[in-house]
C-alpha positions as protocol buffer text, in pm:
chain_id: "A"
residue {
  index: 1
  type: MET
  ca { x: 1386 y: -932 z: 4235 }
}
residue {
  index: 2
  type: THR
  ca { x: 1112 y: -672 z: 4278 }
}
residue {
  index: 3
  type: THR
  ca { x: 1186 y: -401 z: 4023 }
}
residue {
  index: 4
  type: LEU
  ca { x: 1060 y: -57 z: 3925 }
}
residue {
  index: 5
  type: MET
  ca { x: 1162 y: 96 z: 3591 }
}
residue {
  index: 6
  type: ALA
  ca { x: 1113 y: 465 z: 3512 }
}
residue {
  index: 7
  type: LEU
  ca { x: 1134 y: 618 z: 3164 }
}
residue {
  index: 8
  type: HIS
  ca { x: 1208 y: 991 z: 3139 }
}
residue {
  index: 9
  type: ALA
  ca { x: 1277 y: 1236 z: 2860 }
}
residue {
  index: 10
  type: HIS
  ca { x: 1568 y: 1443 z: 2995 }
}
residue {
  index: 11
  type: PRO
  ca { x: 1806 y: 1465 z: 3290 }
}
residue {
  index: 12
  type: ASP
  ca { x: 1617 y: 1640 z: 3574 }
}
residue {
  index: 13
  type: ASP
  ca { x: 1280 y: 1485 z: 3483 }
}
residue {
  index: 14
  type: GLU
  ca { x: 1361 y: 1192 z: 3711 }
}
residue {
  index: 15
  type: SER
  ca { x: 1398 y: 1440 z: 3998 }
}
residue {
  index: 16
  type: SER
  ca { x: 1076 y: 1634 z: 3940 }
}
residue {
  index: 17
  type: LYS
  ca { x: 844 y: 1342 z: 3860 }
}
residue {
  index: 18
  type: GLY
  ca { x: 805 y: 1070 z: 4119 }
}
residue {
  index: 19
  type: ALA
  ca { x: 1150 y: 1104 z: 4274 }
}
residue {
  index: 20
  type: ALA
  ca { x: 1034 y: 1079 z: 4635 }
}
residue {
  index: 21
  type: THR
  ca { x: 836 y: 766 z: 4553 }
}
residue {
  index: 22
  type: VAL
  ca { x: 1132 y: 600 z: 4382 }
}
residue {
  index: 23
  type: ALA
  ca { x: 1349 y: 691 z: 4681 }
}
residue {
  index: 24
  type: ARG
  ca { x: 1094 y: 531 z: 4913 }
}
residue {
  index: 25
  type: TYR
  ca { x: 1101 y: 204 z: 4721 }
}
residue {
  index: 26
  type: ALA
  ca { x: 1478 y: 207 z: 4679 }
}
residue {
  index: 27
  type: ASP
  ca { x: 1507 y: 237 z: 5058 }
}
residue {
  index: 28
  type: ALA
  ca { x: 1272 y: -62 z: 5092 }
}
residue {
  index: 29
  type: GLY
  ca { x: 1496 y: -281 z: 4874 }
}
residue {
  index: 30
  type: VAL
  ca { x: 1320 y: -246 z: 4539 }
}
residue {
  index: 31
  type: ARG
  ca { x: 1563 y: -241 z: 4247 }
}
residue {
  index: 32
  type: CYS
  ca { x: 1496 y: 90 z: 4070 }
}
residue {
  index: 33
  type: VAL
  ca { x: 1614 y: 138 z: 3711 }
}
residue {
  index: 34
  type: LEU
  ca { x: 1621 y: 475 z: 3536 }
}
residue {
  index: 35
  type: VAL
  ca { x: 1597 y: 503 z: 3157 }
}
residue {
  index: 36
  type: THR
  ca { x: 1660 y: 851 z: 3015 }
}
residue {
  index: 37
  type: ALA
  ca { x: 1596 y: 918 z: 2647 }
}
residue {
  index: 38
  type: THR
  ca { x: 1820 y: 1221 z: 2586 }
}
residue {
  index: 39
  type: ALA
  ca { x: 2110 y: 1413 z: 2738 }
}
residue {
  index: 40
  type: GLY
  ca { x: 1913 y: 1737 z: 2752 }
}
residue {
  index: 41
  type: GLU
  ca { x: 2162 y: 1927 z: 2537 }
}
residue {
  index: 42
  type: ALA
  ca { x: 1894 y: 2162 z: 2399 }
}
residue {
  index: 43
  type: GLY
  ca { x: 1793 y: 2284 z: 2742 }
}
residue {
  index: 44
  type: ASP
  ca { x: 1841 y: 2636 z: 2872 }
}
residue {
  index: 45
  type: ILE
  ca { x: 2076 y: 2713 z: 3158 }
}
residue {
  index: 46
  type: LEU
  ca { x: 1838 y: 2828 z: 3429 }
}
residue {
  index: 47
  type: ASN
  ca { x: 2085 y: 2884 z: 3711 }
}
residue {
  index: 48
  type: PRO
  ca { x: 2259 y: 3222 z: 3663 }
}
residue {
  index: 49
  type: ALA
  ca { x: 2567 y: 3094 z: 3847 }
}
residue {
  index: 50
  type: MET
  ca { x: 2614 y: 2823 z: 3582 }
}
residue {
  index: 51
  type: ASP
  ca { x: 2550 y: 3038 z: 3275 }
}
residue {
  index: 52
  type: ARG
  ca { x: 2910 y: 3037 z: 3151 }
}
residue {
  index: 53
  type: PRO
  ca { x: 3064 y: 2972 z: 2808 }
}
residue {
  index: 54
  type: ASP
  ca { x: 3232 y: 2648 z: 2917 }
}
residue {
  index: 55
  type: VAL
  ca { x: 2902 y: 2514 z: 3049 }
}
residue {
  index: 56
  type: ARG
  ca { x: 2705 y: 2614 z: 2739 }
}
residue {
  index: 57
  type: GLU
  ca { x: 2963 y: 2449 z: 2513 }
}
residue {
  index: 58
  type: ASN
  ca { x: 2957 y: 2123 z: 2711 }
}
residue {
  index: 59
  type: LEU
  ca { x: 2600 y: 2116 z: 2834 }
}
residue {
  index: 60
  type: ALA
  ca { x: 2538 y: 1749 z: 2751 }
}
residue {
  index: 61
  type: GLU
  ca { x: 2839 y: 1642 z: 2959 }
}
residue {
  index: 62
  type: TYR
  ca { x: 2732 y: 1860 z: 3250 }
}
residue {
  index: 63
  type: ARG
  ca { x: 2380 y: 1721 z: 3237 }
}
residue {
  index: 64
  type: ARG
  ca { x: 2498 y: 1359 z: 3227 }
}
residue {
  index: 65
  type: LYS
  ca { x: 2703 y: 1422 z: 3541 }
}
residue {
  index: 66
  type: GLU
  ca { x: 2407 y: 1593 z: 3707 }
}
residue {
  index: 67
  type: LEU
  ca { x: 2193 y: 1292 z: 3617 }
}
residue {
  index: 68
  type: GLU
  ca { x: 2441 y: 1055 z: 3779 }
}
residue {
  index: 69
  type: ASP
  ca { x: 2448 y: 1263 z: 4097 }
}
residue {
  index: 70
  type: ALA
  ca { x: 2069 y: 1293 z: 4116 }
}
residue {
  index: 71
  type: ALA
  ca { x: 2014 y: 923 z: 4048 }
}
residue {
  index: 72
  type: ARG
  ca { x: 2253 y: 835 z: 4329 }
}
residue {
  index: 73
  type: ILE
  ca { x: 2067 y: 1064 z: 4570 }
}
residue {
  index: 74
  type: ILE
  ca { x: 1732 y: 911 z: 4477 }
}
residue {
  index: 75
  type: GLY
  ca { x: 1864 y: 556 z: 4498 }
}
residue {
  index: 76
  type: TYR
  ca { x: 1849 y: 425 z: 4142 }
}
residue {
  index: 77
  type: ALA
  ca { x: 2048 y: 104 z: 4106 }
}
residue {
  index: 78
  type: ASP
  ca { x: 2109 y: 148 z: 3733 }
}
residue {
  index: 79
  type: VAL
  ca { x: 2091 y: 438 z: 3487 }
}
residue {
  index: 80
  type: VAL
  ca { x: 2055 y: 370 z: 3114 }
}
residue {
  index: 81
  type: MET
  ca { x: 2063 y: 641 z: 2848 }
}
residue {
  index: 82
  type: LEU
  ca { x: 1894 y: 566 z: 2516 }
}
residue {
  index: 83
  type: GLY
  ca { x: 2135 y: 798 z: 2336 }
}
residue {
  index: 84
  type: TYR
  ca { x: 1900 y: 1034 z: 2154 }
}
residue {
  index: 85
  type: ARG
  ca { x: 1947 y: 1408 z: 2119 }
}
residue {
  index: 86
  type: ASP
  ca { x: 1720 y: 1653 z: 2300 }
}
residue {
  index: 87
  type: SER
  ca { x: 1454 y: 1769 z: 2052 }
}
residue {
  index: 88
  type: GLY
  ca { x: 1410 y: 2113 z: 2205 }
}
residue {
  index: 89
  type: MET
  ca { x: 1082 y: 2296 z: 2235 }
}
residue {
  index: 90
  type: PRO
  ca { x: 818 y: 2287 z: 1957 }
}
residue {
  index: 91
  type: ASP
  ca { x: 920 y: 2470 z: 1637 }
}
residue {
  index: 92
  type: SER
  ca { x: 1278 y: 2524 z: 1755 }
}
residue {
  index: 93
  type: GLU
  ca { x: 1583 y: 2460 z: 1538 }
}
residue {
  index: 94
  type: ASP
  ca { x: 1661 y: 2154 z: 1748 }
}
residue {
  index: 95
  type: ASN
  ca { x: 1343 y: 1989 z: 1617 }
}
residue {
  index: 96
  type: ALA
  ca { x: 1503 y: 1959 z: 1274 }
}
residue {
  index: 97
  type: ASN
  ca { x: 1817 y: 1783 z: 1393 }
}
residue {
  index: 98
  type: PRO
  ca { x: 1808 y: 1428 z: 1252 }
}
residue {
  index: 99
  type: ALA
  ca { x: 1955 y: 1295 z: 1578 }
}
residue {
  index: 100
  type: ALA
  ca { x: 1670 y: 1443 z: 1783 }
}
residue {
  index: 101
  type: PHE
  ca { x: 1454 y: 1200 z: 1975 }
}
residue {
  index: 102
  type: VAL
  ca { x: 1143 y: 1326 z: 1799 }
}
residue {
  index: 103
  type: ASN
  ca { x: 1296 y: 1232 z: 1461 }
}
residue {
  index: 104
  type: ALA
  ca { x: 1414 y: 886 z: 1565 }
}
residue {
  index: 105
  type: ASP
  ca { x: 1248 y: 583 z: 1413 }
}
residue {
  index: 106
  type: TYR
  ca { x: 968 y: 507 z: 1658 }
}
residue {
  index: 107
  type: ASP
  ca { x: 1000 y: 130 z: 1639 }
}
residue {
  index: 108
  type: GLU
  ca { x: 1374 y: 159 z: 1701 }
}
residue {
  index: 109
  type: ALA
  ca { x: 1309 y: 358 z: 2019 }
}
residue {
  index: 110
  type: LEU
  ca { x: 1034 y: 123 z: 2129 }
}
residue {
  index: 111
  type: GLY
  ca { x: 1260 y: -174 z: 2063 }
}
residue {
  index: 112
  type: LYS
  ca { x: 1531 y: -28 z: 2287 }
}
residue {
  index: 113
  type: VAL
  ca { x: 1286 y: 12 z: 2574 }
}
residue {
  index: 114
  type: VAL
  ca { x: 1137 y: -333 z: 2511 }
}
residue {
  index: 115
  type: GLY
  ca { x: 1487 y: -481 z: 2534 }
}
residue {
  index: 116
  type: LEU
  ca { x: 1543 y: -312 z: 2869 }
}
residue {
  index: 117
  type: VAL
  ca { x: 1206 y: -427 z: 3002 }
}
residue {
  index: 118
  type: ARG
  ca { x: 1277 y: -786 z: 2899 }
}
residue {
  index: 119
  type: SER
  ca { x: 1620 y: -769 z: 3057 }
}
residue {
  index: 120
  type: TYR
  ca { x: 1527 y: -606 z: 3390 }
}
residue {
  index: 121
  type: ARG
  ca { x: 1171 y: -749 z: 3410 }
}
residue {
  index: 122
  type: PRO
  ca { x: 1010 y: -464 z: 3605 }
}
residue {
  index: 123
  type: ASP
  ca { x: 695 y: -525 z: 3807 }
}
residue {
  index: 124
  type: VAL
  ca { x: 602 y: -156 z: 3784 }
}
residue {
  index: 125
  type: PHE
  ca { x: 682 y: 74 z: 3492 }
}
residue {
  index: 126
  type: LEU
  ca { x: 667 y: 449 z: 3551 }
}
residue {
  index: 127
  type: GLY
  ca { x: 612 y: 666 z: 3243 }
}
residue {
  index: 128
  type: TYR
  ca { x: 429 y: 981 z: 3138 }
}
residue {
  index: 129
  type: ASP
  ca { x: 72 y: 1091 z: 3096 }
}
residue {
  index: 130
  type: SER
  ca { x: -47 y: 1284 z: 2790 }
}
residue {
  index: 131
  type: HIS
  ca { x: 116 y: 1613 z: 2901 }
}
residue {
  index: 132
  type: GLU
  ca { x: -172 y: 1834 z: 2791 }
}
residue {
  index: 133
  type: PHE
  ca { x: -15 y: 2134 z: 2961 }
}
residue {
  index: 134
  type: TYR
  ca { x: 348 y: 2080 z: 2857 }
}
residue {
  index: 135
  type: PRO
  ca { x: 361 y: 1954 z: 2497 }
}
residue {
  index: 136
  type: HIS
  ca { x: 739 y: 1913 z: 2472 }
}
residue {
  index: 137
  type: PRO
  ca { x: 815 y: 1680 z: 2177 }
}
residue {
  index: 138
  type: ASP
  ca { x: 1034 y: 1451 z: 2389 }
}
residue {
  index: 139
  type: HIS
  ca { x: 773 y: 1424 z: 2663 }
}
residue {
  index: 140
  type: LEU
  ca { x: 509 y: 1339 z: 2406 }
}
residue {
  index: 141
  type: ARG
  ca { x: 738 y: 1072 z: 2263 }
}
residue {
  index: 142
  type: VAL
  ca { x: 786 y: 923 z: 2610 }
}
residue {
  index: 143
  type: TYR
  ca { x: 408 y: 928 z: 2653 }
}
residue {
  index: 144
  type: ALA
  ca { x: 368 y: 732 z: 2328 }
}
residue {
  index: 145
  type: LEU
  ca { x: 627 y: 478 z: 2442 }
}
residue {
  index: 146
  type: THR
  ca { x: 454 y: 453 z: 2779 }
}
residue {
  index: 147
  type: MET
  ca { x: 125 y: 365 z: 2615 }
}
residue {
  index: 148
  type: ASP
  ca { x: 283 y: 99 z: 2390 }
}
residue {
  index: 149
  type: ILE
  ca { x: 538 y: -64 z: 2618 }
}
residue {
  index: 150
  type: VAL
  ca { x: 320 y: -319 z: 2799 }
}
residue {
  index: 151
  type: ALA
  ca { x: 179 y: -481 z: 2486 }
}
residue {
  index: 152
  type: ALA
  ca { x: 507 y: -464 z: 2295 }
}
residue {
  index: 153
  type: ALA
  ca { x: 720 y: -614 z: 2571 }
}
residue {
  index: 154
  type: ALA
  ca { x: 475 y: -901 z: 2626 }
}
residue {
  index: 155
  type: ASP
  ca { x: 430 y: -993 z: 2258 }
}
residue {
  index: 156
  type: PRO
  ca { x: 669 y: -1270 z: 2145 }
}
residue {
  index: 157
  type: GLU
  ca { x: 620 y: -1172 z: 1782 }
}
residue {
  index: 158
  type: ARG
  ca { x: 743 y: -817 z: 1835 }
}
residue {
  index: 159
  type: PHE
  ca { x: 1114 y: -755 z: 1869 }
}
residue {
  index: 160
  type: PRO
  ca { x: 1198 y: -1127 z: 1885 }
}
residue {
  index: 161
  type: ASP
  ca { x: 1570 y: -1051 z: 1922 }
}
residue {
  index: 162
  type: ALA
  ca { x: 1515 y: -832 z: 2230 }
}
residue {
  index: 163
  type: GLY
  ca { x: 1482 y: -1115 z: 2481 }
}
residue {
  index: 164
  type: GLU
  ca { x: 1208 y: -1326 z: 2631 }
}
residue {
  index: 165
  type: PRO
  ca { x: 868 y: -1154 z: 2654 }
}
residue {
  index: 166
  type: TRP
  ca { x: 779 y: -993 z: 2984 }
}
residue {
  index: 167
  type: LEU
  ca { x: 444 y: -867 z: 3111 }
}
residue {
  index: 168
  type: ILE
  ca { x: 467 y: -551 z: 3319 }
}
residue {
  index: 169
  type: LYS
  ca { x: 225 y: -594 z: 3607 }
}
residue {
  index: 170
  type: ARG
  ca { x: 135 y: -229 z: 3654 }
}
residue {
  index: 171
  type: LEU
  ca { x: 186 y: 74 z: 3430 }
}
residue {
  index: 172
  type: VAL
  ca { x: 168 y: 415 z: 3597 }
}
residue {
  index: 173
  type: ALA
  ca { x: 231 y: 779 z: 3510 }
}
residue {
  index: 174
  type: SER
  ca { x: 351 y: 1047 z: 3748 }
}
residue {
  index: 175
  type: LEU
  ca { x: 101 y: 1332 z: 3789 }
}
residue {
  index: 176
  type: PHE
  ca { x: 138 y: 1691 z: 3901 }
}
residue {
  index: 177
  type: SER
  ca { x: -195 y: 1661 z: 4072 }
}
residue {
  index: 178
  type: ARG
  ca { x: -473 y: 1915 z: 4094 }
}
residue {
  index: 179
  type: ARG
  ca { x: -552 y: 1843 z: 4456 }
}
residue {
  index: 180
  type: GLY
  ca { x: -188 y: 1867 z: 4562 }
}
residue {
  index: 181
  type: LEU
  ca { x: -133 y: 2195 z: 4383 }
}
residue {
  index: 182
  type: LEU
  ca { x: -451 y: 2351 z: 4519 }
}
residue {
  index: 183
  type: ALA
  ca { x: -395 y: 2227 z: 4874 }
}
residue {
  index: 184
  type: ILE
  ca { x: -52 y: 2388 z: 4895 }
}
residue {
  index: 185
  type: HIS
  ca { x: -163 y: 2700 z: 4705 }
}
residue {
  index: 186
  type: ASP
  ca { x: -455 y: 2760 z: 4942 }
}
residue {
  index: 187
  type: VAL
  ca { x: -240 y: 2722 z: 5254 }
}
residue {
  index: 188
  type: LEU
  ca { x: 25 y: 2959 z: 5122 }
}
residue {
  index: 189
  type: MET
  ca { x: -234 y: 3218 z: 5020 }
}
residue {
  index: 190
  type: GLU
  ca { x: -394 y: 3204 z: 5364 }
}
residue {
  index: 191
  type: ARG
  ca { x: -60 y: 3217 z: 5543 }
}
residue {
  index: 192
  type: ASP
  ca { x: 141 y: 3459 z: 5328 }
}
residue {
  index: 193
  type: GLY
  ca { x: -102 y: 3613 z: 5081 }
}
residue {
  index: 194
  type: GLU
  ca { x: 105 y: 3480 z: 4791 }
}
residue {
  index: 195
  type: SER
  ca { x: 187 y: 3151 z: 4625 }
}
residue {
  index: 196
  type: PRO
  ca { x: 426 y: 3040 z: 4348 }
}
residue {
  index: 197
  type: PHE
  ca { x: 130 y: 2859 z: 4193 }
}
residue {
  index: 198
  type: THR
  ca { x: -86 y: 3171 z: 4147 }
}
residue {
  index: 199
  type: GLU
  ca { x: 0 y: 3208 z: 3779 }
}
residue {
  index: 200
  type: TRP
  ca { x: -75 y: 2840 z: 3715 }
}
residue {
  index: 201
  type: VAL
  ca { x: -410 y: 2861 z: 3890 }
}
residue {
  index: 202
  type: GLU
  ca { x: -504 y: 3176 z: 3698 }
}
residue {
  index: 203
  type: ARG
  ca { x: -369 y: 3062 z: 3360 }
}
residue {
  index: 204
  type: ILE
  ca { x: -500 y: 2708 z: 3368 }
}
residue {
  index: 205
  type: ASN
  ca { x: -856 y: 2635 z: 3467 }
}
residue {
  index: 206
  type: VAL
  ca { x: -776 y: 2358 z: 3710 }
}
residue {
  index: 207
  type: SER
  ca { x: -1142 y: 2255 z: 3713 }
}
residue {
  index: 208
  type: ASP
  ca { x: -1084 y: 2134 z: 3358 }
}
residue {
  index: 209
  type: TRP
  ca { x: -802 y: 1901 z: 3460 }
}
residue {
  index: 210
  type: PRO
  ca { x: -916 y: 1545 z: 3394 }
}
residue {
  index: 211
  type: GLU
  ca { x: -989 y: 1318 z: 3685 }
}
residue {
  index: 212
  type: ARG
  ca { x: -810 y: 987 z: 3639 }
}
residue {
  index: 213
  type: PRO
  ca { x: -778 y: 664 z: 3836 }
}
residue {
  index: 214
  type: THR
  ca { x: -506 y: 776 z: 4074 }
}
residue {
  index: 215
  type: LEU
  ca { x: -306 y: 645 z: 4363 }
}
residue {
  index: 216
  type: SER
  ca { x: -134 y: 869 z: 4615 }
}
residue {
  index: 217
  type: VAL
  ca { x: 190 y: 738 z: 4764 }
}
residue {
  index: 218
  type: HIS
  ca { x: 296 y: 867 z: 5106 }
}
residue {
  index: 219
  type: VAL
  ca { x: 647 y: 1009 z: 5075 }
}
residue {
  index: 220
  type: LEU
  ca { x: 697 y: 1225 z: 5385 }
}
residue {
  index: 221
  type: GLU
  ca { x: 1032 y: 1065 z: 5467 }
}
residue {
  index: 222
  type: THR
  ca { x: 1180 y: 1109 z: 5119 }
}
residue {
  index: 223
  type: MET
  ca { x: 1048 y: 1449 z: 5007 }
}
residue {
  index: 224
  type: GLN
  ca { x: 1372 y: 1622 z: 5105 }
}
residue {
  index: 225
  type: ARG
  ca { x: 1569 y: 1364 z: 4904 }
}
residue {
  index: 226
  type: ALA
  ca { x: 1368 y: 1454 z: 4595 }
}
residue {
  index: 227
  type: ARG
  ca { x: 1451 y: 1821 z: 4644 }
}
residue {
  index: 228
  type: ASP
  ca { x: 1817 y: 1739 z: 4694 }
}
residue {
  index: 229
  type: ALA
  ca { x: 1815 y: 1540 z: 4370 }
}
residue {
  index: 230
  type: LEU
  ca { x: 1660 y: 1831 z: 4184 }
}
residue {
  index: 231
  type: ARG
  ca { x: 1923 y: 2066 z: 4325 }
}
residue {
  index: 232
  type: ALA
  ca { x: 2189 y: 1833 z: 4183 }
}
residue {
  index: 233
  type: HIS
  ca { x: 2084 y: 1956 z: 3838 }
}
residue {
  index: 234
  type: THR
  ca { x: 2283 y: 2274 z: 3885 }
}
residue {
  index: 235
  type: THR
  ca { x: 2243 y: 2394 z: 3525 }
}
residue {
  index: 236
  type: GLN
  ca { x: 1868 y: 2342 z: 3526 }
}
residue {
  index: 237
  type: VAL
  ca { x: 1741 y: 2481 z: 3854 }
}
residue {
  index: 238
  type: ASP
  ca { x: 1797 y: 2812 z: 4024 }
}
residue {
  index: 239
  type: PRO
  ca { x: 1845 y: 2737 z: 4395 }
}
residue {
  index: 240
  type: ASP
  ca { x: 1631 y: 3043 z: 4464 }
}
residue {
  index: 241
  type: GLY
  ca { x: 1381 y: 2964 z: 4189 }
}
residue {
  index: 242
  type: PHE
  ca { x: 1028 y: 2834 z: 4146 }
}
residue {
  index: 243
  type: TRP
  ca { x: 1080 y: 2474 z: 4253 }
}
residue {
  index: 244
  type: PHE
  ca { x: 1200 y: 2575 z: 4598 }
}
residue {
  index: 245
  type: LYS
  ca { x: 952 y: 2853 z: 4675 }
}
residue {
  index: 246
  type: VAL
  ca { x: 734 y: 2622 z: 4883 }
}
residue {
  index: 247
  type: PRO
  ca { x: 900 y: 2558 z: 5221 }
}
residue {
  index: 248
  type: ILE
  ca { x: 963 y: 2186 z: 5260 }
}
residue {
  index: 249
  type: GLU
  ca { x: 789 y: 2191 z: 5599 }
}
residue {
  index: 250
  type: ILE
  ca { x: 469 y: 2323 z: 5436 }
}
residue {
  index: 251
  type: ALA
  ca { x: 480 y: 2062 z: 5161 }
}
residue {
  index: 252
  type: GLN
  ca { x: 537 y: 1785 z: 5414 }
}
residue {
  index: 253
  type: GLU
  ca { x: 253 y: 1902 z: 5635 }
}
residue {
  index: 254
  type: VAL
  ca { x: -5 y: 1984 z: 5368 }
}
residue {
  index: 255
  type: TYR
  ca { x: 51 y: 1723 z: 5097 }
}
residue {
  index: 256
  type: PRO
  ca { x: 312 y: 1456 z: 5178 }
}
residue {
  index: 257
  type: TYR
  ca { x: 218 y: 1251 z: 4872 }
}
residue {
  index: 258
  type: GLU
  ca { x: 307 y: 1194 z: 4510 }
}
residue {
  index: 259
  type: ASP
  ca { x: 21 y: 1107 z: 4276 }
}
residue {
  index: 260
  type: PHE
  ca { x: 13 y: 856 z: 3993 }
}
residue {
  index: 261
  type: GLU
  ca { x: -230 y: 764 z: 3721 }
}
residue {
  index: 262
  type: ILE
  ca { x: -287 y: 390 z: 3699 }
}
residue {
  index: 263
  type: ILE
  ca { x: -281 y: 324 z: 3324 }
}
residue {
  index: 264
  type: SER
  ca { x: -296 y: -54 z: 3315 }
}
residue {
  index: 265
  type: GLY
  ca { x: -267 y: -358 z: 3534 }
}
residue {
  index: 266
  type: VAL
  ca { x: -456 y: -451 z: 3847 }
}
residue {
  index: 267
  type: LEU
  ca { x: -597 y: -139 z: 4008 }
}
residue {
  index: 268
  type: PRO
  ca { x: -490 y: -92 z: 4369 }
}
residue {
  index: 269
  type: THR
  ca { x: -710 y: 122 z: 4592 }
}
residue {
  index: 270
  type: ALA
  ca { x: -781 y: 375 z: 4316 }
}
residue {
  index: 271
  type: GLY
  ca { x: -847 y: 722 z: 4447 }
}
residue {
  index: 272
  type: GLY
  ca { x: -682 y: 658 z: 4780 }
}
residue {
  index: 273
  type: VAL
  ca { x: -346 y: 642 z: 4950 }
}
residue {
  index: 274
  type: GLY
  ca { x: -158 y: 324 z: 4889 }
}
residue {
  index: 275
  type: ASP
  ca { x: 139 y: 144 z: 4742 }
}
residue {
  index: 276
  type: LEU
  ca { x: 242 y: 113 z: 4377 }
}
residue {
  index: 277
  type: PHE
  ca { x: 307 y: -255 z: 4443 }
}
residue {
  index: 278
  type: ASP
  ca { x: -28 y: -330 z: 4612 }
}
residue {
  index: 279
  type: GLY
  ca { x: -178 y: -650 z: 4472 }
}
residue {
  index: 280
  type: ILE
  ca { x: 132 y: -749 z: 4277 }
}
residue {
  index: 281
  type: ALA
  ca { x: 237 y: -1101 z: 4363 }
}
């Protein structure tokens, strides 16, 4: 069975990174499996309507339910939680919690993901890039796992009790791309004289963003699904906030793609529009 596996740090990451692409493949019959490292219990409540004592006291439970709802909207067949605690932002008190993902034994975490890879046997594995502009400890840990998973899952001498070795055919990372950001920013500035990306463009020299071997996946038909999935994270997104400032019609017209870095495996048409499964037998 053709399978895509995605590894994410927290509930809501699956909805903001590659969600429209996963929805596209789920609709096409690809089995899509979501692996989430933590329950996101160290996150802030970003929706004023949900900032209540009962929510704050039970945030992990709320976020698990939000994850289930979002995964169903996207089309994930299975959702697996690794069971680690959210590490919080750098230098926060949550970093010191021994149950935090960042403090977990690395080989233990890698072994869990290896076991899932060997069980589900994904053709494509979706992970993280180096997150230069968002150095959250849990995202950096997912990046490390992303870079190690192909070799570890294929090596019969590593984690011998985790199942038969499996070689992932293509390893990719979801990108918040420079060209996508600038294309939408420029259109909004010309049309309205303002853009939600202005601060990003001014704060980060986008010309310094690294160019990587990338593939753009056309997701016009599933872009609204991705937004709906993000809205399902009611504690984490303000329905009137940043993520929804760009009208969906503008996003669909200007940049109906999601971009991915091809980390390993056979390169499809790098630098162009294509399919994550191109060239995979």
